N, C-alpha and C positions, 0 to 999 in steps of 0.2 A: 407617494405621500413621505415616505419616510427622508428621501431626500429632499422636498421642499422645506420639511424640519430642521433639518440639517445647514442647510443654507440659512433661514429666518436665525434660527439659533446664532451661526456665524455673525450673521450682518448685525444682530442685537450686540452680540456679545462686544464686535469690534470697536461699536460705537461707543461702547464705556470706556475702553482705552483702560492704559494703566496708571498708577498714579504718579505724579509728575516728581523727581525728586528734586531736594532743597541744598542749597550749597552750604558745608558746615563752616564756619568761625571759628570752631573751637581750636585750641592748640593741637597739633599730630603729637600723639605718643610715639610713633615710629617714626623711623628714618627714610626718606625719600631716596636716597643716593646709592649707587650702585653696591653691593658687596655680594662677598663671596655664598653660593648658593650652598644650600645642604647636600647637595649633589655632588659637590666638590669639581674636579677633573675639567676645570676651565669653566663651568657655568656659574653666570652672575645671577643676581636678582635684584627686583627695587618694588616697592609700595609704590600705588598711584592713590592718591586721596580722591575717594570718587563722592564726596559731600554725603547727606544723609538722604535716607527715604525713609519710608512707612516705620522701619524696624531699627532705626537709629542709623547711625555712622557706618559708613561700608567703604572698603578699599578691596581694589585687586592687586594681584603682582605679574610684573611681568618674567621672566625667565627667558635668559638666551646665553648662547653659544656662539661665537663670531668665527666665521670662517679663517683661514691664517693666510689664505691665498689673496691677500687683497689686492692685487694687482689684475686679478683675472676678469674679465667682462661677469661671469658668473656670481663672483661675491658681490657684483650689484643686484643680486635678488636673494630672497628672502623666505623662509617658511616661516608663518604664524601658526601655530597648533592651538586648539581648541579642544578640553577633555569632554568626557560626558559626565552624568549623573554619579554621584557619590564615586569623585574621583578626582586627580589633582596632577599635574605633571610630575614624573619619575622616572620616565623611560630613556634615559642614558643613550641607550641603544637608537632610538628615534633619532635624539638630537645629533648623535655623534655621525649617522649616518648622511645626514643632511649636509653634516659640514663636511664629511667626507668627500660629498659631489660637491663642492664649491659654494654652498648656501649658507648665509647665515641663518642661525635657528633660533627661533623665538616663540616662547608657549606663554600662555595665559592662564593664571589660577584665577577663575573669577569669583566675583565678591560671594563671602559667604562659603568659601571651598577653599580645602586645602591653606596654603599659606596665607591666603586672605583671611580666614576666619579669626573672627574677633571674640574676643571673652563674651560670653551672654548671648550671642547671635543663635538663632534658630537655623542650626547648618541647612545649605541648600534650599532655602526659601527663595519664592520666586512667585510673583502675581502676574508677569509679562515678560516672553523672553527676550523683549526690547529693552530690558533694564540692563543685559550684557550688553548691549551696542556699546555705549561709553567705555566701557573695559575692552572691549575689541578696537575700538577709536585710540584710545591711549597709546596700543601697542602699535598701533598704524603709524600713529605721530612720532614714536621712539625710531621707530623703523625707518620712516624717512628721514630722519636726522643724519642717518647713519649714510644718505647718498642711495638709497637703495632704490633702485627704480621699478624692478617688478617684484610684487609680491603673491606671493600663493597661499591663499588660507586653506587649511587642512582641520577637518572636525571628527570627531569620533564620538557615536551613538547620540545624545543629547546635545553634543559640541558641533554634529554633523544636521542636526535640526537648525541649531542657533544660528552657526557659517551660513546656511541655505537660507534662512530667512532674514538675516544680516544682507545679504547680497541682493535678495529679492525686493527689502525696503530702500537700499540703498545702491542702486545701478551705477552711479557716478563713482562709487568707493573704489580707491586704487590698487584693483585686486584682478591678476592676469589668469587666474585659474582656482579651480576651488578641488580638492581631495578630500572626498568622502569615505569614512571607513564604518560600516555598519551604521549609518545614520538612524535616526530614530524617526521615521517619518510616519510610522501608524502605532497605534497601541496592540498589544499583544496578549489579550486579556479574556481570548475565547470568549462565551457566550456573556461575560462580565460586559463587554464592551458597548452593550446596548444600554447601559447606565451611564456612561461617558457624558454624554450630554447632560444627563441630571445632575452627575457632579458638578460640572462644569457650571450649570446654575447656582448650586450652593457654592461654590468658589466665589462667585460675584457676592450673595448676600454674607457667605461667614468664609473668608479665604485664608482662616486659621485653622478650620476644621482640619482636623488630622484623619487621614487614611492609611488603613494598615496596608502593607505590600508585603506580609508573609515572612517565612523564617528562613527560606532555602539558604546551603553555602555551595550550593553545588558551583556554582561559578567562581568565585573565590577559591574553591577547592582546587577548579582547574588553573589556576595563576600563581596559587602561593607555592614558594617554597617551603618545604617540609610538610606539604599536603601533596598533590599531584602536578604541582607548575614550577617555573622555576624563575619567579619574580620576588622580589622583597620590596618592602612597602610599610609605608605609616599606615597601620592598620585602624588608627582612630580618624584618618582622612579619607581614608578608602576603605569602609568596613566591611567585614566580612557578611554580615546580614546587611542588606540594603534597608534603611529606617524608613519609618513612615514619612510620607508627603503630605500635603495639604492640598485643600480642596480649591486654593488659589492657583498651589502648582500643577495640578489637573488642568484646568481651565488654561492657564499659561501655556502648556503643552498642546493642548487639544485646538485652541487658537491659530498656533504660530503651524500646525501641521495642514489643517484646513486652507491657509494662506498661500501657502507655498505650492499648493495644487492649483490655484489659479492663476492666471495671467497676471502683472507681463511677467515672463519667463526670463530666466538668470542668463544675462548676456553670455558671461565667460566659459571656457570649455570647463566640463565636468567629469571628472574619473570617478565612477560610483563603483566602489569594492564591497564584498558580502561573500558570506561563507556559504558554501554549497549546500548545506544542510543546517535544520534546525533542530534543536534536541530539547524535550521537554521531561519535566521530572522534577521533584526537589531534590532526591535524593543524590549524589555524585555517581557517575558511573564512568566507565572508560571514554563512552559517545562523546563524554562533557568536553574532553579534551580534543574531540575532532569535529565541533560544531559548534553553531552559534546557542547558547543557552540563555540568551535574554529575549533576542527578537526573532519575530519571524520572516525568515531571508525571501520569501516569495512578495511580502507587502515591500521590502527593500527596494527590488528589484521594479514591482508594479510602479509604486509612487517616486521611485527615483528617477523613473522615465519623464515624469511631470516637470520636474524641476528647470530644465532649461531646453534650448534647441541644437546644443551638443554635447550630450550626454554618452559617455562610452562606459559600459557594464561591464566588470571583471569579477567572475565566479572565482571564488578561492575553494579550491580542494583541502579538508582537513584545516580550516580557518576557523579559529574562535571569535567571540563576539567583538572582541578588540583584536583585530586580525595581525597586527603587530607584535602580539603578544602571544601569539601562537607559538610551536616548537620550532626551532633555529629554522627549520628546512624551509618549512611554509613562510615564514616572517621573511626569509632572504627571497624567494620569490616575490613575495610582496614589495619589497622594498626594489626590486628590478624591475617590477611593473610600472610602479610609481614615477622612479627616475627615467625611464625609458618614455614615459608618455610626457613627462615634462619636457622631453628634450625635444619632442615631436612639435608639442603646444606654444613652447615659448621661443 
């Protein structure tokens, strides 16, 4: 009975669809040309005007660092990274690893996130994961202009869900492989998950209704230098306490999660990576530096198997939720696996 109810809700909510965006004709108050990025170290970025949607003008941001080995075959390959919720691209180490292996590296700060956030916007708001497809498409166009022949999509957490949903809906996209770092393929809310379909309905009626997320700082403490981690980043763009979400966002996430469990399957090879363990609790403990403090890794392994016909699963001992932010020894192992897998698949 419950399964039938879920399928019914999925079909009805999917039929409603997302609000269509309208192109803005207003003058742009920001430059669209390439400029030195806030990361320095050879990184550049540029804004992309994405017109207007239900909340007003929106933009995305493309960040890049190009391989210096322009004569090689591998330099005709690129990796496009999509960040997670309450996040933006800040990890120079990730980009530098890609470049050191001969790949051109690109990342996108999605609309209402990080560099793309505009004054007065409700940060991270979304009513459909399809809203982010133009942000990815814009980056794809930019990559193709550079003569790149093979594009690898890489997504973390919600970015892993978005990239999976993108390829599920766009099988013709010029992507050769998908690398997933702890993708958000199912909710991790315990007994509260039984209310997700109800909240999704509310998201249809009142998408702006806010939903509390709690006040835990355990995960951010495992990351931040000065706490128990090793990373420096803008805590206004990646906040220590995850902010409230909206019912519309819950609906958008739920619809995308249900969609990628159904045929058709993603056609390209998929590398599915996740920590060996999850850790619970709102207060930081040493275990939070050795496990996924956000998602249930068993759910990632289970639902990740539904994504495509060629899925390679990798369990990472000692991995954080964002595996490449783990302690150096663990992160190096993650990079070795990614690039050895890409060497085989490409």
